[in-house]
C-alpha positions, -999 to +999 in steps of 0.1 A: +000+000-001+029+024+009+047+015-023+017+022-043+013+055-026+048+064-033+045+054-070+013+076-073+031+105-056+061+104-080+037+103-110+018+133-097+052+152-092+064+144-127+032+155-142+033+187-121+070+194-130+067+187-167+037+208-172+050+236-151+083+234-173+090+263-199+095+235-222+058+222-220+044+256-228+033+267-262+054+287-284+036+320-298+029+321-335+028+351-357+027+370-390+052+393-398+044+419-425+062+450-443+038+471-458+043+504-477+031+535-460+017+557-489+011+586-462+046+594-458+061+580-490+071+604-520+091+605-552+125+601-535+115+583-504+098+549-496+083+545-460+074+510-449+060+495-417+070+462-402+041+448-382+042+416-359+007+400-351+003+374-325-019+348-340-025+321-313-034+344-282-060+321-273-033+295-261-004+314-251+010+349-244+036+365-267+064+383-247+088+397-274+125+390-266+145+397-298+143+404-333+166+409-364+151+419-399+167+416-431+155+421-467+168+419-503+160+448-525+165+464-561+196+488-557+188+502-592+159+524-577+187+547-565+188+565-597+225+573-594+221+587-561+231+576-524+205+555-506+200+562-468+182+537-444+167+550-411+143+542-384+113+566-381+093+553-354+084+524-333+057+512-307+081+491-289+100+506-258+134+518-268+154+488-253+134+464-276+136+485-309+162+468-334+194+487-342+217+500-366+197+502-400+224+496-427+225+490-466+250+464-477+249+457-513+212+447-520+204+440-484+186+462-461+196+451-423+184+457-389+202+440-363+189+427-331+177+447-301+192+445-266+187+413-245+155+425-223+152+393-197+120+375-190+094+396-177+106+427-193+096+420-229+067+439-245+034+419-253+027+417-291-008+426-301-032+402-314-053+430-330-046+434-368-024+446-382-004+438-349+025+458-331+045+482-352+081+470-347+095+499-367+085+522-394+115+526-418+126+551-444+145+546-476+156+575-496+179+584-525+198+616-528+186+617-564+157+638-572+134+609-577+135+572-577+147+555-611+117+554-635+105+520-643+123+504-612+104+486-584+117+483-549+112+445-549+115+441-514+119+405-502+124+390-468+156+374-463+148+340-447+168+308-437+171+297-473+190+329-484+218+321-458+232+344-434+221+369-422+184+363-421+154+372-403+149+358-367+124+363-341+126+353-304+102+352-276+102+344-239+084+310-233+082+309-196+115+322-186+134+308-217+146+330-246+131+309-275+136+312-312+101+311-328+110+321-365+085+307-391+095+322-423+065+310-442+046+338-421+067+367-434+049+387-459+053+419-478+024+442-491+024+470-515+060+466-519+060+449-552+075+455-587+058+483-608+079+486-642+073+509-670+078+486-699+074+510-727+078+547-729+062+549-763+033+576-758-001+556-762-034+570-774-057+555-751-062+541-717-062+504-712-063+479-684-054+443-694-065+409-679-038+397-655-015+369-665-014+342-654-051+338-643-059+316-621-026+325-604-006+313-574+009+331-557+017+360-581+004+375-613+012+404-635-013+433-644-005+454-674-022+490-679-015+519-704-020+555-696-017+581-726-008+610-703+009+619-669-020+612-643-025+601-608-028+562-609-046+542-584-045+502-589-061+484-560-072+449-552-103+439-535-117+407-522-152+395-531-170+414-503-154+447-517-130+452-489-097+466-502-068+441-499-039+461-514-031+494-529-006+481-557-001+518-571-009+551-556+012+577-575+017+601-602+031+582-635+042+593-668+025+583-701+034+548-710+028+510-706+032+497-670+036+460-656+027+456-620+034+422-602+006+413-574+017+390-547-012+370-533+010+346-510-008+359-477-044+355-491-067+326-492-078+310-524-108+327-540-122+355-564-106+389-563-110+421-583-085+449-593-096+484-602-075+510-622-084+545-616-067+573-635-074+607-625-060+643-633-070+667-604-106+661-593-113+645-629-115+607-634-101+600-668-104+561-668-118+535-644-122+498-649-125+468-629-115+432-638-117+398-620-089+375-609-088+341-594-062+329-565-059+290-566-034+275-541 
């Protein structure tokens, strides 16, 4: 009887020890998204925000520990000027903000923040779009970015080799790597290239190709005069998904690449609206299908 009681006590002790152990706790999951901020961007400056969203808040907390953020980009946008890369703002406490924004060849780099210690890390929001890790500015010393060149911003993940983007959280008291590169996305930072400078005679919006697509597709359009161009993507309910283009463009033929990697399969619509002042010169909507 005494031996049975001891065995039961040992099993109960091990159960409590293991379930209380940090290793038994659930790691937080997330989405990490870099998206262009049209409010602050201009002809010689691109501003983009990096948001971190907690996606399993029902089962675990997300106490931020460390983060380093690396991208590849198209250096041709400099248009012969010198590029500068800097932090504008962050929602994180100063000790948690990534440091030393630098440009190295075709890489944009942000190195990890200071070690915070368990219990001192900020909580990551589970409300979309998440916690603003940083708002970044990339600027050229030239008068404008190069015509026909897109930023083509891409996350540097493990497959790219060192250095690459990593994220850590405090799970219990342990500083734990939680990097999941399949959850790293970009929005509104795609390629928009002028593929012909021949002056066309009419407005035109072509059907995207390929269609159906997975995960990216190309959208060609033509404008016969310098205009403000808005090319936006909507879901079937009419909710705006992405502002692919939202700027002045010279007359010509353009090709935009839309990336639907972060979207679910389904029907989407893209609308081209071309304006001069308060006058809308052209507006057309087409349907496209994402199949994963």
